[in-house]
N, C-alpha and C positions, 0 to 999 in steps of 0.2 A: 504494500500500500504506500502510495506517495503522500508525503506530508509536507506542506509548505509552512515555514516558520519565518516571520519577519526577522531580518538580520539583527535588529536590536534585541530581540528575545531569544536568539539562537545561541546554542553552546558551541557553534562552529564558525565563529567570526574569522578566525585565522584561515580556516579552509576557504571561506568565501572570498577573502581578500586575495589569497594566493591564486585561486582559480580565476578570479576576475582579472588579475594582472598578468597571468600567464596565457590565458585563452584568447586575449584580444590584443592586437598591436596597439602601441601607445597612441597612435593617431586616430584610433577607432574607439577610444574610451577616455573619459575624463579621469583625472587623478582620483584615486580611491578616497582620499581625505576630503575632496570636494563634495562627495555624495551626501554627507550629513547636512550640508548647507542648502540642499535643494528643498523645494516646497513639498514637505512630507504629506500634505493632503492629496497631492497628485502623484508623487514619486514613491515607488515601493521596491524594496530589495528583499527578495525571498531566497531562503536556502531550502532546496528540495532535498528531502531525506527519504530513505526507504525504511518503512516500518515506523516504530515509535508509538508511544501512547501518551497519555496526559502528562506523565512524569519525564518522558524522554522523547526527544525529537528524532530518534533513530540515527542511522549513520548517513552522513551527507553524500549525495550523489551529484548535485549540481547547484547552479544558481540561475535566477531569472530576475531581471530588473524590468520594471514596466511603469508606465505613466497612465493615469486615467484622465480622459478628457470627456467633454459632453457627448461627442459623437463617436468616439472610438477609444480603444485601449492600444497603446503603443508598447510593444516589446522591444526594449532597447538592447538588452544583452541577455543571452541564453547560452549556457555552457554546461557540459557534463564533465566530471573529472576524467582526465585522460585514460586512467586505468580501467574505467567503467564504460567507455565508449563501445559501441557496436554490441551491446548486450541488452538493448531494448529500453534502457533507462531514459534516453532522450525522448523517444516517442511517448513513453508512459508519463513523463513529467509534462511534456508540452500538451498532450491530449487532456490531461487532468486540468491544466491551466485553461485550455480552451473551453472545457465543459463548465468551468466556473464563470466564463465570460461569454454570454450569448450574443453580446453586441459585436460590432465590428472590431477586429483585431488586425493591426498592421505591424509590419517590421521591415527593416532594411536588410538586404543581403548584397553581397558583392556581385558585381557583374561577372558572369562565368568566364574564367580565364585559365582555370586549371581543374584537375580532378576533384580537389576538395571543394572548390566553390560550386562546381556542377553538382556534387553530391549534396551540398547544403540546400540548393534549390529543389532537388529531387526529394529530399527529406521533408521539407515544408509542403511541397506539392502533394506528397503521399498522404498528408493529413488534411487535404482539401483546400489549401491556400492557393490563391490566384497570383500569378506573376503579372503584375500590371505593366502595360506597355509604355506609359508616359516616362519621359526622361527625368531622372532625379540625380542630384548630387548631395552627398552628406557634407555639411559644413564641418570645419575643424572645431574641436573642443578647446582649442588653444588660442582662439582669436586671430589666427592667421587667415590669409585669403585663400588658402589651399582648399580645394573641394575634391571629394572622393566620389567617382561615379559609382552609383549603387542602383539597386532595383527596389521597388516597394512591392512587397507581397502582402496580401490581405485575405481575410476570411471571406469577404464578399467583394467581388470585382468592383473597382472604383471607376466611375465615369470621370470625365475631365474636371468637372466642377468639384466633385468629391476629392479627387486627387489634389487639386490646388488647395482645398481647405486643409487636408492632411499636411501637405507640405508647409503651408503657412503656419500652422500650429506647431509643427515640429521645429521649424526655424526659430519661431519666437519663444516658445516655452522650453524646449530642450537645449537648443544651441544659442539662445539669447541673441538672436539676430533680428533687428527690426525689419519687418516685412513692409515693402513699399506697395 
């Protein structure tokens, strides 16, 4: 059974930080120390564990960070511990999360350029997410002008207006870029 525990309540904070910093390149994640300064009413950092009960949150298998907005939930980071990958934990964790969020769920994925990035798109597609066709670039977390070409995948396919709304909210709320 997959159990989600908020990072602040978890016994596995070091696991969460280590996985967060090792699973994502520095330019695709904010500094871990900055996460506590985010709007906690919108931003959530979960530690996913296998098993556990009321007294124990089990052994950690992964992390998932997400934002809640009026029209959608944005999954910012999702990773399974390297030694537990390809054992079904990723699918179990993500499907569990999706079942808890019946509304629109969106996430960014790398434009396919190697086997790993292609696998990632196949992984999310296998759980019913759509690969939206609109062009998207992820802004830098570090205030530079560099943009990383990405794709937006979503639970329900986005039309152009919905896509623009998602992009504008991500740019302003997550990346702190004023939208024109």
